[in-house]
Every structure is written in structure tokens, then in C-alpha cells.
C-alpha positions as CSV (number, residue, x, y, z in Angstrom):
1,M,105.0,86.7,60.6
2,P,107.7,87.1,63.4
3,D,110.5,89.6,63.0
4,A,113.0,86.9,63.1
5,S,112.8,83.2,62.7
6,P,111.8,80.8,65.4
7,S,114.3,78.3,66.5
8,F,114.3,74.7,65.4
9,Q,116.0,72.6,68.1
10,L,115.3,70.3,70.9
11,A,116.2,71.3,74.4
12,D,116.4,69.2,77.7
13,A,113.4,71.3,78.9
14,D,111.3,69.9,76.0
15,V,112.2,66.3,77.0
16,E,111.3,67.2,80.7
17,F,107.9,68.7,79.3
18,F,107.0,65.6,77.6
19,N,107.9,63.2,80.4
20,R,106.0,65.4,83.0
21,E,103.0,66.4,80.9
22,L,102.6,63.8,78.1
23,A,104.3,60.5,78.7
24,S,101.3,58.9,80.3
25,F,98.9,60.3,77.7
26,V,100.3,59.7,74.2
27,P,99.6,56.1,73.2
28,D,102.4,53.7,72.0
29,R,101.1,53.8,68.3
30,V,100.4,57.0,66.4
31,F,99.5,58.2,62.8
32,D,100.3,61.7,61.8
33,S,97.2,63.1,59.8
34,H,98.9,66.3,58.8
35,L,102.5,66.9,57.9
36,H,104.5,68.8,55.1
37,L,107.5,67.3,53.4
38,G,109.4,69.0,50.6
39,R,111.8,71.8,49.9
40,R,111.8,74.7,52.3
41,S,112.3,77.1,49.3
42,D,109.0,75.9,48.0
43,Y,106.9,77.4,50.8
44,A,105.1,80.8,49.9
45,P,107.1,83.9,50.2
46,M,104.9,84.8,53.4
47,H,106.1,81.6,55.0
48,Q,109.8,81.9,54.2
49,K,110.9,83.8,57.4
50,L,108.8,81.5,59.6
51,V,110.5,78.3,58.2
52,A,114.0,79.7,57.7
53,N,115.5,77.5,60.5
54,T,113.7,74.3,59.3
55,P,115.5,71.6,57.1
56,E,116.2,72.9,53.4
57,V,114.9,69.4,52.4
58,A,112.5,67.8,54.7
59,D,112.3,64.1,53.7
60,M,110.8,61.2,55.4
61,P,113.9,60.1,57.4
62,T,114.3,63.8,58.7
63,Y,110.7,63.8,59.7
64,R,110.9,60.6,61.5
65,A,113.9,61.8,63.5
66,H,112.3,65.0,64.3
67,M,109.0,63.3,65.5
68,E,111.2,61.9,68.3
69,W,111.0,65.4,69.8
70,L,107.3,65.3,70.0
71,A,106.5,61.5,70.6
72,P,109.7,59.9,71.9
73,G,109.6,56.1,72.0
74,R,106.4,56.0,70.3
75,R,105.6,53.8,67.1
76,L,105.0,56.4,64.4
77,V,103.2,54.0,61.9
78,G,102.9,56.6,59.2
79,G,101.4,59.8,58.2
80,L,99.6,61.8,55.4
81,V,102.3,63.8,53.5
82,L,101.2,67.2,52.2
83,P,103.3,69.2,49.8
84,T,105.1,72.3,50.7
85,T,104.1,74.0,47.6
86,L,100.9,75.6,49.1
87,A,100.8,78.6,46.9
88,G,100.4,76.6,43.8
89,E,103.7,77.3,42.3
90,R,105.7,74.2,41.3
91,M,102.6,72.3,42.2
92,D,103.3,69.3,40.0
93,E,106.9,69.0,41.4
94,G,105.5,69.3,45.1
95,N,102.8,66.6,44.4
96,A,105.4,64.2,43.0
97,R,107.8,64.8,45.7
98,A,105.1,64.2,48.5
99,A,104.1,61.0,46.7
100,E,107.8,59.8,46.5
101,E,108.3,60.4,50.1
102,A,105.1,58.6,51.1
103,R,106.2,55.6,48.9
104,R,109.4,55.4,50.9
105,D,107.4,54.8,54.0
106,A,105.2,51.6,54.1
107,G,102.7,53.3,56.6
108,S,102.3,56.6,54.9
109,T,100.3,58.2,52.1
110,S,100.1,61.6,50.4
111,A,97.8,64.3,49.2
112,V,97.7,66.3,46.1
113,I,97.2,70.1,45.8
114,V,93.9,71.3,44.3
115,H,94.3,74.6,42.4
116,P,91.1,76.5,41.8
117,D,92.0,77.0,38.1
118,M,92.7,73.3,37.4
119,T,90.1,71.4,35.3
120,A,88.4,68.3,36.5
121,D,90.4,66.2,34.1
122,K,93.7,67.7,35.2
123,L,92.8,66.7,38.8
124,R,91.8,63.2,37.7
125,L,95.2,63.0,36.0
126,D,97.0,63.9,39.2
127,I,95.0,61.4,41.1
128,E,95.7,58.6,38.7
129,T,99.4,59.5,38.6
130,H,100.0,59.9,42.3
131,K,97.4,57.7,43.9
132,P,96.7,60.2,46.9
133,A,94.7,59.4,49.9
134,A,93.4,63.0,50.1
135,L,93.2,66.4,48.2
136,K,94.8,69.6,49.6
137,P,93.3,73.1,48.6
138,Y,94.8,76.3,50.1
139,H,93.7,79.8,50.4
140,L,96.8,81.2,49.0
141,M,95.7,79.9,45.5
142,S,92.6,81.9,45.7
143,A,92.2,85.2,43.4
144,R,90.7,87.2,46.1
145,R,93.1,89.6,48.0
146,P,93.8,89.3,50.8
147,T,93.3,85.5,50.5
148,G,92.4,85.3,54.0
149,D,89.0,86.7,53.2
150,S,88.4,84.1,50.6
151,H,85.2,82.1,50.6
152,M,85.8,78.4,50.5
153,N,84.6,78.0,46.9
154,E,87.2,80.5,45.8
155,F,90.0,78.0,46.4
156,L,87.9,74.8,46.3
157,P,85.6,75.2,43.5
158,E,82.7,72.7,43.2
159,H,84.1,70.7,40.3
160,T,87.0,69.7,42.2
161,V,84.8,68.5,45.1
162,A,82.9,66.4,42.5
163,V,86.1,64.6,41.7
164,A,86.9,64.1,45.3
165,D,83.5,62.4,45.5
166,E,84.0,60.5,42.4
167,Y,87.2,58.9,44.0
168,G,85.9,59.0,47.5
169,L,88.8,61.1,48.7
170,P,89.0,63.3,51.8
171,V,89.7,67.1,51.3
172,V,92.0,68.7,53.9
173,M,90.5,72.1,54.5
174,H,92.3,75.0,56.1
175,M,89.4,77.4,56.1
176,V,89.9,81.2,56.4
177,R,87.8,84.2,56.9
178,A,88.1,86.1,60.3
179,R,85.8,83.9,62.3
180,A,86.5,80.5,60.6
181,L,83.8,78.0,61.5
182,A,81.7,80.8,63.0
183,D,81.4,82.4,59.6
184,P,78.0,81.7,58.0
185,S,79.6,81.4,54.6
186,N,82.0,78.7,55.7
187,Q,79.0,76.9,57.5
188,Q,77.0,77.0,54.4
189,M,79.6,75.9,52.0
190,I,80.6,72.9,54.1
191,R,77.0,71.7,54.6
192,D,76.4,72.1,50.9
193,Y,79.5,70.3,49.7
194,C,79.1,67.6,52.3
195,T,75.4,67.1,51.5
196,K,75.7,67.2,47.7
197,Y,78.9,65.0,47.7
198,P,78.5,62.3,50.4
199,K,81.4,60.3,49.2
200,M,83.8,63.2,49.6
201,K,85.0,63.6,53.3
202,M,85.9,67.1,54.5
203,V,88.7,67.2,57.0
204,L,88.6,70.6,58.9
205,A,92.2,71.2,59.7
206,H,93.5,72.8,62.9
207,C,90.2,71.9,64.8
208,A,88.2,73.9,62.1
209,R,90.9,76.5,62.2
210,G,89.9,77.0,65.9
211,F,92.9,78.9,66.9
212,N,90.3,81.0,68.8
213,P,88.3,78.3,70.2
214,S,85.2,80.5,70.4
215,H,85.0,80.2,66.4
216,T,84.8,76.4,66.5
217,A,82.4,76.4,69.6
218,D,80.2,79.0,68.0
219,G,80.0,77.2,64.6
220,I,80.2,73.5,65.4
221,E,76.5,72.8,65.8
222,S,75.9,74.0,62.3
223,L,77.6,70.8,61.1
224,V,76.0,68.3,63.2
225,G,74.4,65.5,61.5
226,L,77.0,65.5,58.5
227,E,78.5,62.1,58.3
228,N,81.3,63.0,56.2
229,V,83.0,65.7,58.4
230,Y,86.2,65.1,60.2
231,F,88.8,67.2,62.1
232,D,92.5,67.2,62.6
233,N,94.0,69.1,65.5
234,S,97.5,70.1,63.9
235,C,99.2,72.8,65.7
236,N,95.9,73.9,67.6
237,C,97.1,74.8,71.2
238,E,93.6,75.7,72.5
239,A,91.8,72.9,74.4
240,G,88.5,74.6,73.9
241,A,88.3,73.9,70.2
242,H,89.2,70.3,70.8
243,I,86.5,70.0,73.5
244,A,83.9,71.6,71.1
245,I,84.6,69.0,68.5
246,L,84.6,66.0,71.0
247,R,81.3,67.1,72.4
248,A,79.6,67.6,69.1
249,F,81.1,64.7,67.1
250,G,82.6,62.3,69.6
251,P,86.2,60.8,69.5
252,D,85.8,59.0,66.2
253,R,85.9,62.2,64.1
254,L,89.1,63.9,65.5
255,M,92.6,63.0,64.4
256,W,96.0,63.9,65.8
257,G,98.2,65.9,63.3
258,S,101.7,67.4,63.9
259,D,101.8,69.9,61.1
260,Y,105.4,69.4,60.8
261,P,107.7,71.3,60.4
262,F,105.8,74.0,62.2
263,S,105.2,71.6,65.2
264,N,108.9,71.7,66.1
265,M,109.2,75.4,66.2
266,R,109.4,77.0,69.7
267,G,106.2,79.0,70.4
268,K,102.4,78.9,70.7
269,C,99.2,80.1,69.2
270,V,97.2,82.0,71.8
271,A,93.5,83.2,71.6
272,F,92.7,86.7,72.4
273,N,89.2,88.6,72.3
274,D,87.7,87.5,68.8
275,S,91.0,86.6,67.2
276,F,94.4,84.8,67.9
277,T,98.1,85.4,67.4
278,W,101.3,83.4,67.3
279,F,104.0,83.9,69.8
280,Y,107.6,82.6,69.0
281,D,110.8,82.6,70.9
282,C,112.6,84.7,68.3
283,D,110.3,87.6,69.2
284,H,109.4,87.3,73.0
285,D,111.4,86.8,76.0
286,L,109.0,85.1,78.6
287,G,111.4,85.7,81.6
288,P,110.3,89.2,82.6
289,Y,106.7,88.3,82.4
290,S,106.8,85.0,84.2
291,I,106.9,84.1,87.8
292,D,110.1,82.0,86.8
293,A,112.6,84.2,85.1
294,N,114.1,81.2,83.5
295,Q,110.9,79.9,81.5
296,K,111.3,79.5,77.8
297,F,108.9,78.5,75.1
298,T,108.5,74.8,74.5
299,L,107.7,73.3,71.1
300,V,104.4,74.2,69.4
301,G,103.7,70.5,68.9
302,L,104.0,69.7,72.6
303,E,101.6,72.5,73.3
304,C,99.3,71.1,70.8
305,L,99.5,67.7,72.5
306,R,98.9,69.1,76.0
307,A,95.7,70.9,74.6
308,L,94.6,67.7,73.4
309,K,95.2,66.0,76.5
310,F,93.3,68.6,78.6
311,A,90.4,68.2,76.1
312,C,90.4,64.3,76.4
313,M,90.4,64.6,80.1
314,A,87.6,67.2,80.1
315,C,85.4,64.9,77.9
316,G,86.2,61.7,79.8
317,L,87.7,59.8,76.9
318,S,88.8,56.3,77.6
319,N,92.2,54.9,76.7
320,S,90.8,53.3,73.6
321,Q,89.2,56.5,72.6
322,V,92.4,58.3,72.8
323,E,94.0,55.7,70.7
324,D,91.3,56.3,68.2
325,V,92.2,60.0,68.0
326,F,95.9,59.1,67.7
327,Y,95.7,56.3,65.2
328,N,92.5,54.5,64.3
329,N,90.5,57.2,62.9
330,A,93.2,58.4,60.5
331,V,94.3,55.1,59.2
332,R,90.5,54.2,58.6
333,L,89.9,57.6,56.8
334,Y,93.1,57.6,54.7
335,G,93.0,53.9,53.9
336,R,96.0,52.7,55.6
337,S,94.3,50.0,57.7
């Protein structure tokens, strides 16, 4: 976590960045496959310093206003609203709030949190109550310490996957372990779940947590042939992870997602060696290390969009295929078409 809190504001340089780098790339119509709405205070303690400058209550109107920072003038049709209660505390409140915000927005839908300790009947009750389009497990609810070492079934047990299959729901998975998709345990668990439960769709968030693109590139072939695996690119600033997915699965399995509010912070995630790290404006002054002493960080979401652009260029995507990534794939998967 940063020593201080990243800034949360739009600068003229960000507008210039979009116009220079992205205006000709981002389609007119977009669907956000990964965003968080709710109370800032509901984030886990480990996230509190990171989100300190974000809105105390992130609701749908606030989110839509802030998406103008990333996709100005575009028609944001809707999004998949994930709760902020990612550690499992106040889970019922977070699920209700996410569902309420989605109902306020005709094009949006929501997810409910999957806690590893919940029974299948409790999950069914949440699904019947909130009518979600997806389920959301998270490693902070694992009993293992540190939770970043958790195997997937320690925060997404099989009985919850069976319920997802029963309802035909996607599961938005932020996998962990040091090498993410390159980890044999993650590969095996994804294959086992997706093969045994074919009506469940597994959405591997953040380009299969490919913040180091080698992890996605090294592991992606293990999933080839699975028809119910998808990817969102939320907050991934490395073109290589996007390229690995596009080459292995094509343009109809990858979806753009903002990961709001993290998308609107000023910084970037950078791969190094066999790992990655986050740089934020609150901790680093780029000037002394840049050929331009006036250079500053732009928004994480803009860096993510540029990485996606480079990947689409490298893989030769047509305009219609880019539109699939930004809109069509997500509305088909989450039932908003």
C-alpha cells in the first residue's frame, strides 16, 4: 500500500492524454464489466489508505460522472456493479447496496459476494433476493494467512460453484498466489470447476491477474478448450497480458472493465522480474527520472485503456472486434442484451 493516498482528480493533462492516445480507439458505446459501488468505509482495512481520496459514498450518478474522465463523450450503457464489502464484513448490506445502485440504472446489473463459509442455501437466498448477474468471491475472505497464498477453493468452495452452475451465473475471480495463472494449483482448479460445471462461467479478472504479463502468457495455454472461461482487463496496464488472451481465446472472451474507483487514481501497475508493483503519485515524483521534468502520472484507467489499445493493434483486431471487447461480449455474458 502507498505511504500516502493517491490523488483522485481530473487534470488537463489527462484530457490531453485521452485525446492524443485513445480518442480514435475507444468506441462510442461501452459497458463496464467490473466496477465497485458502495461506501468507502466498507472496503477492507488494507484498502483504506488507498481509497482515502475516493468518494465516501460511490453511487451510480457519481460513478457515471467520473467515467467521463476515462471515456469522455462515450455512451456508457451500463456496468456490472460489485460491492465494496470485499472482506465479507457487512456482506448483506454491500450486496443490497450494489443491487440497489444497479436498479437505478437501466443498463446495469450487479453481483453478490460469495463467502467461503456460506451455505448453498444462503447463496441461493441471496441470488433470489438480489437477482444478480454474477457472483464475486475474494481472497480476503479465505482462512489462509496471508490470504494472497490462498488456493482458489479456499475462497470459492465447490458447493458455491455448483450453485453458480445451477443458476447459470458467471463468477468474477480475482485469483491470487504469486504467479497467478502460471500457478499449477490455479490452472487445475479452473479446469476442474469449468469442466465439471459447464453452465458456470469463470471470468478471470484483471487479465487473469496478469499484472505481470508473463504469468498470464505462461499459463494461458492450460485453459485453451474451455468454453466457459472469460476475462476482464480491469486496471491491467500491461499490453502483454491482453495479447496473450487475445491470441489464445480471440476477441470474444475479453471484456473492458474500469475497476472504478481504482481506475481514477493517478498511477500505474508495472511488471518487474517475476512480480509487479503499483506506483502512485503520492509516493513517486516522476520529474527527476524523466526526460521531461514536468511529467506526471495519468489515471490508472487511461493507462489500462492504452495497454488494451496496443494489444488490439498487435493482434490486428477490426473495429467491430474492438466493439465486442468494449460492449458486446459483456452484455451477452451478463444478460443485458
